[in-house]
LOKEGU-894964 format. One record per residue (C-alpha): chain; residue in one letter; y, z, x. Coordinates in Angstrom, 2 decimals, decimal comma. Example, Ala and Ser with C-alpha at 12.3 -4.5 7.8 and 13.67 -1.06 7.14 Angstrom:
BEGIN
node c A; r A; y -4,50; z 7,80; x 12,30
node c A; r S; y -1,06; z 7,14; x 13,67
END
This chain:
BEGIN
node c A; r X; y 114,85; z 0,57; x -16,71
node c A; r X; y 117,33; z -1,48; x -13,98
node c A; r X; y 118,52; z -4,70; x -16,19
node c A; r X; y 120,66; z -6,05; x -13,15
node c A; r X; y 117,64; z -8,78; x -11,96
node c A; r X; y 117,40; z -10,13; x -15,41
node c A; r X; y 121,00; z -10,43; x -15,30
node c A; r X; y 121,35; z -12,19; x -12,24
node c A; r X; y 118,59; z -14,23; x -12,96
node c A; r X; y 119,77; z -15,26; x -16,71
node c A; r X; y 123,46; z -15,81; x -14,55
node c A; r X; y 121,94; z -18,25; x -11,82
node c A; r X; y 120,03; z -19,83; x -14,29
node c A; r X; y 123,10; z -20,79; x -16,30
node c A; r X; y 125,01; z -21,36; x -13,13
node c A; r X; y 121,92; z -23,96; x -12,11
node c A; r X; y 122,35; z -25,66; x -15,91
node c A; r X; y 126,14; z -26,40; x -16,09
node c A; r X; y 125,64; z -27,84; x -12,44
node c A; r X; y 122,68; z -30,31; x -13,82
node c A; r X; y 124,40; z -31,40; x -16,56
node c A; r X; y 127,07; z -33,05; x -14,51
node c A; r X; y 124,60; z -35,01; x -12,55
node c A; r X; y 123,28; z -37,28; x -15,18
node c A; r X; y 119,89; z -38,60; x -14,43
node c A; r X; y 120,18; z -42,15; x -13,71
node c A; r X; y 122,34; z -40,84; x -10,46
node c A; r X; y 118,78; z -40,58; x -8,71
node c A; r X; y 118,59; z -44,29; x -9,06
node c A; r X; y 120,52; z -44,77; x -6,06
node c A; r X; y 119,09; z -44,68; x -2,90
node c A; r X; y 119,37; z -41,68; x -0,10
node c A; r X; y 119,97; z -45,11; x 2,58
node c A; r X; y 123,51; z -45,94; x 1,13
node c A; r X; y 126,34; z -46,52; x 3,12
node c A; r X; y 129,07; z -45,91; x 0,39
node c A; r X; y 129,11; z -44,64; x -3,15
node c A; r X; y 131,92; z -45,47; x -5,61
node c A; r X; y 132,05; z -43,61; x -8,54
node c A; r X; y 134,47; z -44,08; x -11,67
node c A; r X; y 134,75; z -42,31; x -15,02
node c A; r X; y 135,53; z -45,33; x -17,07
node c A; r X; y 136,46; z -43,45; x -20,41
node c A; r X; y 139,09; z -41,83; x -18,08
node c A; r X; y 140,76; z -44,82; x -16,67
node c A; r X; y 140,58; z -46,60; x -20,00
node c A; r X; y 142,34; z -43,17; x -21,89
node c A; r X; y 144,79; z -42,60; x -19,20
node c A; r X; y 145,69; z -45,94; x -18,39
node c A; r X; y 145,69; z -47,14; x -22,38
node c A; r X; y 143,75; z -50,32; x -20,97
node c A; r X; y 143,71; z -51,80; x -24,90
node c A; r X; y 147,53; z -51,97; x -25,05
node c A; r X; y 147,73; z -54,05; x -21,84
node c A; r X; y 149,19; z -57,62; x -23,18
node c A; r X; y 148,70; z -59,41; x -20,20
node c A; r X; y 145,80; z -57,58; x -19,43
node c A; r X; y 144,18; z -58,97; x -22,27
node c A; r X; y 145,11; z -62,47; x -22,23
node c A; r X; y 143,31; z -62,55; x -18,63
node c A; r X; y 140,01; z -60,84; x -20,34
node c A; r X; y 140,02; z -63,68; x -22,49
node c A; r X; y 136,35; z -64,02; x -23,21
node c A; r X; y 134,72; z -62,14; x -26,33
node c A; r X; y 132,22; z -60,12; x -24,26
node c A; r X; y 135,47; z -58,71; x -21,79
node c A; r X; y 138,14; z -58,81; x -24,64
node c A; r X; y 135,59; z -56,39; x -26,32
node c A; r X; y 135,10; z -54,10; x -23,42
node c A; r X; y 138,74; z -53,62; x -23,04
node c A; r X; y 139,43; z -52,85; x -26,84
node c A; r X; y 136,45; z -49,97; x -27,10
node c A; r X; y 133,76; z -49,61; x -23,82
node c A; r X; y 131,96; z -47,76; x -26,25
node c A; r X; y 130,79; z -50,56; x -28,64
node c A; r X; y 129,07; z -52,04; x -25,42
node c A; r X; y 126,30; z -49,06; x -25,59
node c A; r X; y 126,80; z -47,83; x -22,10
node c A; r X; y 127,19; z -44,19; x -21,63
node c A; r X; y 130,88; z -44,96; x -20,35
node c A; r X; y 132,33; z -41,44; x -21,28
node c A; r X; y 130,31; z -40,64; x -18,10
node c A; r X; y 130,21; z -41,57; x -14,53
node c A; r X; y 129,19; z -45,19; x -13,57
node c A; r X; y 128,12; z -45,73; x -9,87
node c A; r X; y 128,42; z -48,70; x -7,24
node c A; r X; y 126,49; z -48,29; x -4,14
node c A; r X; y 126,37; z -50,65; x -0,80
node c A; r X; y 123,16; z -50,63; x 1,82
node c A; r X; y 122,08; z -52,10; x 4,27
node c A; r X; y 119,13; z -54,48; x 4,33
node c A; r X; y 118,16; z -56,24; x 7,53
node c A; r X; y 119,16; z -59,38; x 5,51
node c A; r X; y 122,53; z -58,67; x 4,58
node c A; r X; y 124,42; z -56,19; x 2,52
node c A; r X; y 123,27; z -55,25; x -1,16
node c A; r X; y 125,76; z -53,89; x -3,87
node c A; r X; y 124,30; z -51,97; x -6,97
node c A; r X; y 125,83; z -50,32; x -10,18
node c A; r X; y 124,07; z -47,93; x -11,96
node c A; r X; y 125,53; z -46,77; x -15,75
node c A; r X; y 123,89; z -44,55; x -18,62
node c A; r X; y 122,70; z -46,01; x -21,68
node c A; r X; y 123,97; z -44,36; x -24,85
node c A; r X; y 122,64; z -47,39; x -27,47
node c A; r X; y 120,23; z -50,20; x -26,47
node c A; r X; y 120,67; z -52,21; x -29,64
node c A; r X; y 124,53; z -52,57; x -28,74
node c A; r X; y 124,19; z -53,48; x -25,46
node c A; r X; y 121,29; z -56,37; x -26,12
node c A; r X; y 123,82; z -57,57; x -28,66
node c A; r X; y 126,10; z -58,15; x -25,17
node c A; r X; y 123,16; z -59,84; x -23,72
node c A; r X; y 122,13; z -61,89; x -26,37
node c A; r X; y 125,57; z -63,86; x -26,21
node c A; r X; y 125,56; z -63,65; x -22,20
node c A; r X; y 122,39; z -66,18; x -22,97
node c A; r X; y 123,78; z -68,53; x -24,80
node c A; r X; y 126,81; z -68,86; x -22,76
node c A; r X; y 124,47; z -69,01; x -19,93
node c A; r X; y 121,44; z -70,59; x -20,82
node c A; r X; y 119,11; z -67,72; x -19,42
node c A; r X; y 116,25; z -66,27; x -20,55
node c A; r X; y 115,11; z -62,06; x -20,85
node c A; r X; y 112,15; z -60,96; x -18,84
node c A; r X; y 110,34; z -58,01; x -19,58
node c A; r X; y 108,44; z -56,00; x -17,17
node c A; r X; y 106,52; z -52,83; x -17,14
node c A; r X; y 109,73; z -50,07; x -17,82
node c A; r X; y 112,84; z -52,03; x -17,89
node c A; r X; y 114,07; z -55,87; x -18,68
node c A; r X; y 116,03; z -57,87; x -16,85
node c A; r X; y 117,71; z -61,55; x -17,33
node c A; r X; y 118,68; z -63,52; x -13,96
node c A; r X; y 122,33; z -65,33; x -14,36
node c A; r X; y 122,53; z -66,84; x -11,05
node c A; r X; y 120,59; z -66,23; x -7,08
node c A; r X; y 123,59; z -63,64; x -6,80
node c A; r X; y 121,92; z -60,87; x -8,64
node c A; r X; y 120,16; z -59,48; x -11,05
node c A; r X; y 120,56; z -57,26; x -14,73
node c A; r X; y 118,32; z -54,62; x -15,64
node c A; r X; y 118,09; z -52,52; x -18,60
node c A; r X; y 115,82; z -50,09; x -20,41
node c A; r X; y 116,78; z -47,11; x -23,12
node c A; r X; y 118,39; z -44,69; x -20,11
node c A; r X; y 120,14; z -47,05; x -17,77
node c A; r X; y 121,81; z -50,34; x -16,83
node c A; r X; y 121,09; z -51,42; x -13,50
node c A; r X; y 123,07; z -54,39; x -11,52
node c A; r X; y 121,81; z -55,66; x -8,13
node c A; r X; y 123,55; z -58,54; x -5,84
node c A; r X; y 124,77; z -59,46; x -3,05
node c A; r X; y 127,51; z -61,57; x -1,12
node c A; r X; y 124,67; z -63,79; x 0,96
node c A; r X; y 122,13; z -63,87; x -2,13
node c A; r X; y 120,20; z -67,02; x -0,72
node c A; r X; y 118,77; z -64,22; x 2,14
node c A; r X; y 116,69; z -62,71; x -0,83
node c A; r X; y 113,95; z -64,01; x -3,12
node c A; r X; y 113,06; z -62,65; x -6,81
node c A; r X; y 110,52; z -60,61; x -5,50
node c A; r X; y 113,24; z -58,14; x -3,13
node c A; r X; y 114,90; z -57,66; x -6,38
node c A; r X; y 112,09; z -56,61; x -9,04
node c A; r X; y 110,88; z -54,98; x -6,20
node c A; r X; y 114,11; z -52,49; x -5,75
node c A; r X; y 114,06; z -52,69; x -9,50
node c A; r X; y 110,67; z -50,76; x -9,90
node c A; r X; y 112,10; z -48,07; x -7,85
node c A; r X; y 115,03; z -47,82; x -9,25
node c A; r X; y 113,52; z -47,38; x -12,94
node c A; r X; y 111,07; z -44,87; x -11,67
node c A; r X; y 113,05; z -43,25; x -8,37
node c A; r X; y 111,45; z -40,47; x -6,32
node c A; r X; y 113,89; z -37,81; x -6,17
node c A; r X; y 113,13; z -37,40; x -2,60
node c A; r X; y 114,57; z -40,91; x -1,49
node c A; r X; y 117,45; z -40,54; x -3,86
node c A; r X; y 120,66; z -40,09; x -2,97
node c A; r X; y 120,79; z -37,08; x -5,05
node c A; r X; y 118,57; z -35,56; x -2,10
node c A; r X; y 121,20; z -35,30; x -0,05
node c A; r X; y 123,08; z -31,87; x 0,03
node c A; r X; y 126,47; z -33,71; x 1,07
node c A; r X; y 126,49; z -36,16; x -1,99
node c A; r X; y 125,69; z -33,37; x -4,39
node c A; r X; y 128,86; z -31,25; x -2,71
node c A; r X; y 130,65; z -34,77; x -3,36
node c A; r X; y 129,58; z -34,77; x -6,77
node c A; r X; y 130,76; z -31,63; x -7,77
node c A; r X; y 134,43; z -32,66; x -6,86
node c A; r X; y 134,84; z -35,96; x -8,51
node c A; r X; y 138,21; z -36,50; x -10,37
node c A; r X; y 138,85; z -40,31; x -11,80
node c A; r X; y 137,76; z -42,73; x -9,00
node c A; r X; y 135,85; z -41,18; x -5,73
node c A; r X; y 134,50; z -42,62; x -2,37
node c A; r X; y 131,51; z -41,53; x -0,62
node c A; r X; y 130,87; z -42,56; x 3,45
node c A; r X; y 128,15; z -42,47; x 5,19
node c A; r X; y 127,71; z -42,74; x 8,73
node c A; r X; y 123,42; z -43,41; x 8,81
node c A; r X; y 123,43; z -46,95; x 9,06
node c A; r X; y 126,94; z -47,97; x 11,23
node c A; r X; y 125,34; z -49,84; x 13,61
node c A; r X; y 123,83; z -51,86; x 11,13
node c A; r X; y 127,69; z -52,52; x 9,36
node c A; r X; y 129,26; z -53,35; x 13,01
node c A; r X; y 126,58; z -55,56; x 13,99
node c A; r X; y 126,69; z -57,31; x 10,14
node c A; r X; y 130,55; z -57,99; x 10,57
node c A; r X; y 130,93; z -58,61; x 14,56
node c A; r X; y 127,82; z -60,79; x 13,75
node c A; r X; y 126,12; z -59,24; x 17,37
node c A; r X; y 123,85; z -57,13; x 18,29
node c A; r X; y 124,48; z -54,47; x 19,93
node c A; r X; y 123,28; z -51,56; x 22,14
node c A; r X; y 122,21; z -48,08; x 21,15
node c A; r X; y 125,44; z -45,83; x 20,24
node c A; r X; y 126,34; z -43,15; x 22,94
node c A; r X; y 125,99; z -40,74; x 19,68
node c A; r X; y 124,14; z -40,17; x 16,94
node c A; r X; y 126,07; z -40,75; x 13,92
node c A; r X; y 123,11; z -39,53; x 10,96
node c A; r X; y 124,96; z -36,62; x 8,88
node c A; r X; y 128,94; z -37,96; x 9,28
node c A; r X; y 130,39; z -38,04; x 5,42
node c A; r X; y 133,42; z -38,70; x 4,28
node c A; r X; y 135,01; z -38,22; x 0,27
node c A; r X; y 137,62; z -39,40; x -1,02
node c A; r X; y 139,29; z -38,44; x -4,55
node c A; r X; y 141,82; z -40,56; x -6,51
node c A; r X; y 143,05; z -38,76; x -10,21
node c A; r X; y 145,46; z -40,11; x -12,03
node c A; r X; y 147,44; z -37,23; x -13,19
node c A; r X; y 150,44; z -37,32; x -15,59
node c A; r X; y 153,65; z -37,97; x -13,41
node c A; r X; y 151,61; z -38,32; x -9,70
node c A; r X; y 148,60; z -40,09; x -8,35
node c A; r X; y 146,40; z -37,72; x -6,11
node c A; r X; y 144,36; z -38,87; x -3,40
node c A; r X; y 142,57; z -36,15; x -1,15
node c A; r X; y 140,15; z -36,96; x 1,08
node c A; r X; y 137,54; z -34,82; x 3,68
node c A; r X; y 135,18; z -35,40; x 6,23
node c A; r X; y 132,26; z -33,53; x 7,51
node c A; r X; y 130,62; z -33,75; x 11,35
node c A; r X; y 127,48; z -33,31; x 12,21
node c A; r X; y 127,51; z -30,38; x 15,04
node c A; r X; y 126,91; z -33,28; x 17,35
node c A; r X; y 129,83; z -35,67; x 16,40
node c A; r X; y 132,41; z -32,46; x 16,11
node c A; r X; y 131,08; z -31,42; x 20,00
node c A; r X; y 132,41; z -34,75; x 21,43
node c A; r X; y 135,05; z -35,58; x 19,14
node c A; r X; y 136,58; z -32,02; x 19,92
node c A; r X; y 137,47; z -33,55; x 23,36
node c A; r X; y 139,52; z -36,42; x 21,93
node c A; r X; y 141,31; z -34,81; x 19,04
node c A; r X; y 144,41; z -33,92; x 20,40
node c A; r X; y 146,22; z -32,61; x 16,85
node c A; r X; y 146,64; z -29,28; x 16,60
node c A; r X; y 145,48; z -27,31; x 13,46
node c A; r X; y 148,60; z -26,97; x 11,53
node c A; r X; y 152,11; z -28,04; x 11,73
node c A; r X; y 155,43; z -25,97; x 14,16
node c A; r X; y 156,66; z -24,06; x 10,95
node c A; r X; y 159,30; z -22,48; x 13,24
node c A; r X; y 160,70; z -26,03; x 13,51
node c A; r X; y 160,66; z -27,04; x 10,51
node c A; r X; y 162,77; z -24,00; x 9,55
node c A; r X; y 165,39; z -25,33; x 11,49
node c A; r X; y 164,99; z -29,16; x 9,62
node c A; r X; y 167,40; z -29,75; x 6,80
node c A; r X; y 166,19; z -30,94; x 3,67
node c A; r X; y 169,25; z -30,98; x 1,45
node c A; r X; y 169,08; z -34,48; x 0,33
node c A; r X; y 165,98; z -35,36; x 1,76
node c A; r X; y 165,49; z -39,17; x 1,76
node c A; r X; y 162,74; z -39,33; x 4,81
node c A; r X; y 160,94; z -36,75; x 6,78
node c A; r X; y 157,82; z -36,28; x 9,50
node c A; r X; y 156,60; z -33,77; x 11,50
node c A; r X; y 153,31; z -33,09; x 13,47
node c A; r X; y 152,07; z -31,15; x 16,12
node c A; r X; y 149,81; z -32,16; x 19,67
node c A; r X; y 147,78; z -30,48; x 21,95
node c A; r X; y 149,77; z -31,77; x 25,01
node c A; r X; y 147,06; z -30,80; x 27,52
node c A; r X; y 144,65; z -32,31; x 25,62
node c A; r X; y 146,46; z -35,36; x 25,82
node c A; r X; y 147,40; z -35,00; x 29,27
node c A; r X; y 143,68; z -35,11; x 30,00
node c A; r X; y 142,99; z -37,81; x 28,50
node c A; r X; y 145,73; z -39,86; x 29,97
node c A; r X; y 144,00; z -38,61; x 33,41
node c A; r X; y 140,64; z -39,87; x 32,36
node c A; r X; y 141,73; z -43,43; x 30,42
node c A; r X; y 144,68; z -44,06; x 33,29
node c A; r X; y 144,89; z -47,08; x 34,65
node c A; r X; y 147,75; z -49,55; x 36,56
node c A; r X; y 149,23; z -50,60; x 33,20
node c A; r X; y 150,24; z -46,73; x 32,78
node c A; r X; y 151,67; z -46,50; x 35,93
node c A; r X; y 153,75; z -49,46; x 35,25
node c A; r X; y 154,89; z -48,05; x 32,09
node c A; r X; y 155,79; z -44,81; x 33,72
node c A; r X; y 158,32; z -46,72; x 35,84
node c A; r X; y 160,04; z -48,57; x 33,06
node c A; r X; y 160,31; z -45,16; x 31,59
node c A; r X; y 161,77; z -43,59; x 34,10
node c A; r X; y 164,04; z -46,53; x 34,64
node c A; r X; y 165,42; z -46,15; x 30,89
node c A; r X; y 165,79; z -42,66; x 31,08
node c A; r X; y 166,21; z -41,40; x 34,80
node c A; r X; y 163,63; z -39,07; x 34,19
node c A; r X; y 159,81; z -39,40; x 35,91
node c A; r X; y 157,22; z -39,93; x 33,02
node c A; r X; y 155,52; z -36,95; x 34,13
node c A; r X; y 158,12; z -34,73; x 33,96
node c A; r X; y 158,60; z -35,75; x 30,43
node c A; r X; y 154,95; z -35,45; x 29,73
node c A; r X; y 155,29; z -31,79; x 31,19
node c A; r X; y 158,22; z -31,13; x 29,70
node c A; r X; y 157,09; z -31,21; x 25,90
node c A; r X; y 154,99; z -28,86; x 23,60
node c A; r X; y 153,69; z -31,55; x 21,33
node c A; r X; y 155,86; z -30,81; x 17,89
node c A; r X; y 157,71; z -33,48; x 16,46
node c A; r X; y 160,11; z -33,38; x 13,45
node c A; r X; y 162,40; z -36,38; x 12,25
node c A; r X; y 164,49; z -35,61; x 9,23
node c A; r X; y 166,76; z -37,80; x 7,22
node c A; r X; y 169,09; z -37,08; x 4,42
node c A; r X; y 171,99; z -38,36; x 2,24
node c A; r X; y 175,58; z -38,19; x 3,59
node c A; r X; y 178,00; z -39,56; x 1,43
node c A; r X; y 181,36; z -40,20; x 2,24
node c A; r X; y 183,06; z -42,99; x 5,01
node c A; r X; y 180,78; z -42,27; x 8,02
node c A; r X; y 180,04; z -44,23; x 10,93
node c A; r X; y 176,31; z -43,16; x 10,09
node c A; r X; y 175,62; z -42,94; x 6,34
node c A; r X; y 172,90; z -40,48; x 6,89
node c A; r X; y 172,41; z -36,63; x 8,55
node c A; r X; y 169,59; z -37,34; x 11,46
node c A; r X; y 167,70; z -34,65; x 12,33
node c A; r X; y 165,16; z -34,50; x 15,61
node c A; r X; y 163,09; z -31,45; x 16,71
node c A; r X; y 161,20; z -31,83; x 19,59
node c A; r X; y 159,36; z -28,70; x 21,56
node c A; r X; y 159,51; z -28,14; x 25,01
node c A; r X; y 158,99; z -25,63; x 27,64
node c A; r X; y 162,38; z -25,33; x 29,25
node c A; r X; y 165,80; z -26,75; x 28,92
node c A; r X; y 165,54; z -28,89; x 32,42
node c A; r X; y 164,37; z -32,07; x 29,99
node c A; r X; y 167,64; z -31,39; x 27,99
node c A; r X; y 169,61; z -31,10; x 31,19
node c A; r X; y 168,54; z -34,49; x 32,72
node c A; r X; y 169,00; z -36,19; x 29,24
node c A; r X; y 172,77; z -34,71; x 29,26
node c A; r X; y 173,82; z -35,48; x 32,63
node c A; r X; y 172,97; z -39,65; x 31,84
node c A; r X; y 174,47; z -39,70; x 28,63
node c A; r X; y 177,76; z -37,98; x 30,02
node c A; r X; y 178,13; z -41,21; x 31,92
node c A; r X; y 178,36; z -43,14; x 28,99
node c A; r X; y 179,96; z -41,12; x 26,43
node c A; r X; y 182,18; z -37,79; x 26,52
node c A; r X; y 179,71; z -34,67; x 26,07
node c A; r X; y 180,90; z -31,36; x 26,03
node c A; r X; y 179,02; z -27,63; x 26,55
node c A; r X; y 179,56; z -25,24; x 23,33
node c A; r X; y 177,51; z -21,96; x 23,80
node c A; r X; y 173,81; z -22,85; x 23,00
node c A; r X; y 175,03; z -27,14; x 21,87
node c A; r X; y 176,46; z -29,94; x 24,10
node c A; r X; y 178,57; z -31,85; x 21,37
node c A; r X; y 178,26; z -35,44; x 21,87
node c A; r X; y 181,26; z -37,49; x 20,59
node c A; r X; y 180,26; z -41,21; x 19,48
node c A; r X; y 183,32; z -43,11; x 18,43
node c A; r X; y 184,34; z -39,74; x 16,39
node c A; r X; y 181,14; z -38,84; x 15,20
node c A; r X; y 179,61; z -35,12; x 16,34
node c A; r X; y 176,51; z -35,05; x 17,76
node c A; r X; y 174,84; z -31,44; x 18,73
node c A; r X; y 171,80; z -31,23; x 20,89
node c A; r X; y 170,88; z -27,40; x 22,02
node c A; r X; y 167,39; z -25,59; x 22,44
node c A; r X; y 166,76; z -22,98; x 20,21
node c A; r X; y 163,67; z -21,07; x 19,51
node c A; r X; y 161,59; z -23,40; x 21,74
node c A; r X; y 162,60; z -26,52; x 20,22
node c A; r X; y 165,07; z -29,22; x 21,47
node c A; r X; y 167,49; z -29,99; x 18,40
node c A; r X; y 169,76; z -33,19; x 17,92
node c A; r X; y 171,62; z -33,97; x 15,01
node c A; r X; y 175,02; z -35,13; x 13,88
node c A; r X; y 174,84; z -32,65; x 10,46
node c A; r X; y 178,10; z -31,12; x 10,15
node c A; r X; y 178,59; z -27,70; x 11,17
node c A; r X; y 174,97; z -27,24; x 12,41
node c A; r X; y 175,56; z -25,12; x 15,16
node c A; r X; y 176,80; z -22,86; x 12,37
node c A; r X; y 174,77; z -23,28; x 9,43
node c A; r X; y 171,57; z -22,72; x 12,14
node c A; r X; y 173,09; z -19,67; x 13,71
node c A; r X; y 170,92; z -17,07; x 12,01
node c A; r X; y 167,36; z -18,38; x 13,05
node c A; r X; y 167,40; z -21,15; x 9,91
node c A; r X; y 168,93; z -23,23; x 7,45
node c A; r X; y 170,03; z -22,38; x 4,01
node c A; r X; y 167,85; z -25,01; x 2,73
node c A; r X; y 164,92; z -26,64; x 5,40
node c A; r X; y 162,51; z -28,88; x 5,08
node c A; r X; y 160,17; z -25,84; x 3,71
node c A; r X; y 162,62; z -25,84; x 0,94
node c A; r X; y 162,56; z -29,52; x 0,32
node c A; r X; y 159,65; z -31,68; x -1,50
node c A; r X; y 158,37; z -31,68; x 2,49
node c A; r X; y 156,83; z -28,51; x 2,08
node c A; r X; y 153,68; z -30,00; x -0,41
node c A; r X; y 152,61; z -31,95; x 2,89
node c A; r X; y 153,70; z -29,21; x 5,45
node c A; r X; y 149,61; z -27,78; x 5,65
node c A; r X; y 147,94; z -30,02; x 8,34
node c A; r X; y 149,01; z -30,96; x 11,55
node c A; r X; y 151,03; z -33,86; x 10,44
node c A; r X; y 153,01; z -34,73; x 7,23
node c A; r X; y 155,26; z -37,25; x 5,68
node c A; r X; y 157,81; z -37,76; x 2,80
node c A; r X; y 159,51; z -40,94; x 1,82
node c A; r X; y 162,51; z -40,83; x -1,11
node c A; r X; y 161,57; z -43,83; x -3,48
node c A; r X; y 164,79; z -42,86; x -5,89
node c A; r X; y 166,95; z -45,43; x -4,54
node c A; r X; y 169,86; z -43,93; x -6,53
node c A; r X; y 169,65; z -40,82; x -4,49
node c A; r X; y 170,27; z -43,16; x -1,43
node c A; r X; y 174,10; z -43,00; x -0,06
node c A; r X; y 176,35; z -45,70; x -1,86
node c A; r X; y 177,03; z -47,79; x 1,74
node c A; r X; y 173,26; z -48,16; x 1,97
node c A; r X; y 172,99; z -49,10; x -1,39
node c A; r X; y 175,65; z -51,49; x -0,50
node c A; r X; y 173,56; z -52,83; x 2,06
node c A; r X; y 170,94; z -54,26; x -0,41
node c A; r X; y 174,00; z -55,72; x -2,89
node c A; r X; y 174,54; z -57,96; x 0,21
node c A; r X; y 170,59; z -59,57; x -1,10
node c A; r X; y 170,64; z -59,54; x -4,44
node c A; r X; y 167,14; z -61,40; x -4,45
node c A; r X; y 165,61; z -58,25; x -2,18
node c A; r X; y 167,88; z -55,58; x -3,91
node c A; r X; y 166,28; z -56,74; x -7,65
node c A; r X; y 162,50; z -56,53; x -6,03
node c A; r X; y 162,91; z -53,74; x -4,58
node c A; r X; y 164,54; z -51,63; x -7,20
node c A; r X; y 161,70; z -53,33; x -9,98
node c A; r X; y 159,44; z -51,81; x -7,61
node c A; r X; y 159,92; z -48,43; x -6,60
node c A; r X; y 161,55; z -47,89; x -10,19
node c A; r X; y 158,95; z -45,47; x -11,51
node c A; r X; y 158,75; z -43,76; x -8,34
node c A; r X; y 159,95; z -40,39; x -7,11
node c A; r X; y 158,30; z -40,05; x -3,82
node c A; r X; y 155,49; z -40,62; x -1,56
node c A; r X; y 153,87; z -38,21; x 0,92
node c A; r X; y 151,02; z -37,35; x 3,07
node c A; r X; y 149,52; z -34,58; x 4,91
node c A; r X; y 146,67; z -34,81; x 7,63
node c A; r X; y 144,23; z -32,45; x 9,60
node c A; r X; y 141,16; z -32,98; x 11,57
node c A; r X; y 139,48; z -32,73; x 8,28
node c A; r X; y 141,15; z -33,14; x 5,45
node c A; r X; y 144,14; z -35,48; x 4,21
node c A; r X; y 146,60; z -35,18; x 0,83
node c A; r X; y 148,82; z -38,64; x -0,60
node c A; r X; y 150,40; z -38,19; x -3,50
node c A; r X; y 152,91; z -40,68; x -5,18
node c A; r X; y 154,84; z -38,63; x -7,44
node c A; r X; y 156,76; z -41,04; x -10,70
node c A; r X; y 159,88; z -39,85; x -12,12
node c A; r X; y 157,56; z -39,80; x -15,75
node c A; r X; y 156,40; z -36,25; x -15,67
node c A; r X; y 154,92; z -36,94; x -19,40
node c A; r X; y 153,57; z -40,01; x -19,10
node c A; r X; y 149,89; z -41,07; x -16,94
node c A; r X; y 150,51; z -42,32; x -14,03
node c A; r X; y 147,82; z -44,90; x -14,01
node c A; r X; y 149,52; z -46,31; x -17,34
node c A; r X; y 153,02; z -46,07; x -15,28
node c A; r X; y 151,74; z -48,27; x -12,74
node c A; r X; y 149,67; z -50,70; x -14,70
node c A; r X; y 153,05; z -51,26; x -16,90
node c A; r X; y 154,54; z -51,93; x -13,46
node c A; r X; y 152,35; z -54,71; x -12,47
node c A; r X; y 151,86; z -55,98; x -16,35
node c A; r X; y 155,45; z -56,86; x -16,08
node c A; r X; y 154,71; z -58,87; x -12,31
node c A; r X; y 152,26; z -61,07; x -14,72
END
């Protein structure tokens, strides 16, 4: 007997069962017309941030109820060891904000409600399937043995009580086909969630624009349904990691293709020629110049013409020549430089070029101001004793004041380039950036500049003291941001909260 189909069926069943465990039933109470959903894992945040040890926070939460929640979230009776959901939906009258969480012990929760009733002099109202209190017109709190739901609005006067109870009737007995969980994209988002997460939909973007602009707008040129953005934030030991992705519909993607001028990835050949030995700052991007030129011509105006004239006046090179000369690859690297130097850092600029014409024209202009000597593939510019190298290597115009760069790069790349530095982590998209936040690694001359303004120095040093570096990588559909701390064994949320507590 062939048992393969049976085995496949069992594996499929186990997979579905494990997926369903990750999706709490109360998530079905979020309607499918929500424009934004934020999810957070209260116990993960409480544990990672050690919230019950934050004395300044405890002082602010002096209220008995909030103090109890801060000390022991599970004492509330809520299912805070699972994800809780905050959502926003747009009604004709005003935006509505909702909160949905699971209920673990209704008796514990109702003991808190008793305290709220006494403090605010309100009474509970029992409906079919749930109970609620309405402390004020701004919103309503409702619960049963499986879930807690809170609804409110910044323009609560626009709604009467029947709106809230009608909404609650549906949310306590949701129709799954009308729930957020019926959306395939949200299920994909749900499977990737970290500590704090955000899901955005453009389906009701027109309503959002009209609400905040307070003006009616006509029909949008593109159908914006089925476009979504996801963001995920994880507080890891030693780092805060934030990632994002965007899922476009075919119609929107087709229209965006004309305007998205960034290339899919950075030019690694340029990064190999950029020094990264004592990196303080790095930035790189790669654009499709043909697309950019097409957009410039499409939306050209007299203002752009005037700007081109100013560019030519400043550089001596026509704006069209400048635009046609570059390939769209750009890299900037700043490294620390110790010693008595006029410039306390090593600067590197790399520009992708189509020919050496632009360098020749620029050198003719520079030569009128400072001495310039041609040495093989490089021009050596002497600025008050500091040598600056300018040369074209691998279709890249390189400009740097790094000593010995000409000899170091002769083999085609450096011993330690940006791809051998922490910047490499952020080189996977069409744009990358790195900022060194460790002030002790900066040249003494730069630190000396801070010493001249002690009031600012103390504030800056205290602000960045726990951090090592900050980096960003971005592409057309995905992005990554990392804030690295200098405490690898300590959770990053706790590190940040300690910093904010010290400023209370």
